[in-house]
C-alpha positions as CSV (number, residue, x, y, z in Angstrom):
1,M,0.0,0.0,0.0
2,D,1.3,3.5,-0.8
3,N,1.6,6.2,1.8
4,I,-1.0,8.4,0.0
5,W,-4.5,7.0,0.2
6,P,-7.0,8.8,-2.0
7,L,-10.4,8.6,-0.4
8,N,-13.9,9.5,-1.5
9,T,-15.4,11.7,1.1
10,G,-18.7,13.5,1.8
11,Y,-22.3,12.5,2.5
12,M,-22.9,8.8,1.5
13,K,-19.4,8.6,0.0
14,G,-17.2,7.8,2.9
15,S,-19.8,5.4,4.3
16,K,-23.1,4.0,3.1
17,D,-24.3,4.1,6.6
18,K,-26.7,7.1,7.0
19,L,-26.6,6.8,10.8
20,A,-22.9,7.9,10.7
21,F,-23.8,11.3,9.3
22,K,-25.7,12.2,12.5
23,H,-22.2,13.1,13.8
24,P,-20.7,16.3,12.4
25,A,-17.1,14.9,12.0
26,T,-17.2,11.5,10.3
27,F,-14.4,9.9,8.5
28,P,-14.5,7.3,5.7
29,D,-14.9,3.6,6.6
30,L,-12.0,2.9,4.2
31,L,-9.6,5.1,6.3
32,A,-10.4,3.2,9.5
33,K,-10.1,-0.1,7.6
34,R,-6.7,0.7,6.2
35,H,-5.3,1.9,9.5
36,I,-6.6,-1.2,11.4
37,I,-5.2,-3.5,8.8
38,S,-1.8,-1.6,8.8
39,W,-1.4,-1.6,12.6
40,S,-3.1,-4.7,14.0
41,N,-3.7,-8.4,13.5
42,E,-6.9,-10.4,13.8
43,G,-7.7,-10.9,17.4
44,D,-5.9,-7.7,18.5
45,T,-7.7,-5.0,20.5
46,V,-8.3,-1.6,18.9
47,L,-8.8,1.4,21.2
48,D,-10.6,4.5,20.1
49,P,-10.6,7.1,22.9
50,M,-12.8,9.6,21.1
51,M,-15.3,7.2,19.4
52,G,-17.6,9.7,17.7
53,S,-19.9,7.9,15.3
54,G,-18.2,4.5,15.8
55,T,-16.4,4.1,12.4
56,T,-13.3,2.6,14.0
57,G,-15.3,0.2,16.1
58,K,-17.5,-0.9,13.2
59,M,-14.5,-1.6,11.0
60,A,-12.6,-3.3,13.9
61,K,-15.5,-5.8,14.3
62,I,-15.8,-6.4,10.6
63,L,-12.0,-7.1,10.5
64,N,-12.2,-9.6,13.4
65,R,-10.6,-7.3,16.0
66,H,-11.7,-6.6,19.6
67,F,-12.7,-3.0,20.3
68,I,-12.7,-0.6,23.2
69,G,-14.4,2.8,22.5
70,I,-14.7,5.8,24.8
71,E,-17.1,8.6,24.1
72,I,-18.1,11.5,26.4
73,S,-21.4,12.3,24.5
74,R,-24.3,10.0,25.2
75,E,-25.9,10.9,21.9
76,Y,-22.8,9.9,19.9
77,F,-22.2,6.9,22.1
78,D,-25.7,5.6,21.2
79,I,-25.0,6.2,17.4
80,A,-21.7,4.4,17.7
81,K,-23.2,1.5,19.6
82,Q,-25.9,1.0,17.0
83,R,-23.4,1.2,14.1
84,I,-21.0,-1.3,15.7
85,E,-23.9,-3.7,16.5
86,D,-25.3,-3.4,13.0
87,R,-21.9,-3.5,11.2
88,K,-23.3,-2.4,7.9
């Protein structure tokens, strides 16, 4: 993989999960996926201390990693929890 990752961003481009866009600062599923693959192995634990809409947790679960997420906002925690459970 190169060190420049062109990504498609914006509404319904970075994720097909409409729920993600209830958070004002989402990032593409592919970005989380590439970092998780680059820095961990299946069965490892991924930590996201500012979980936001849950993109990292969602991709960690899809990629067979364990996940610990921390989020101060109850609203965003609920969004993240649903996205991680649904894993769409």
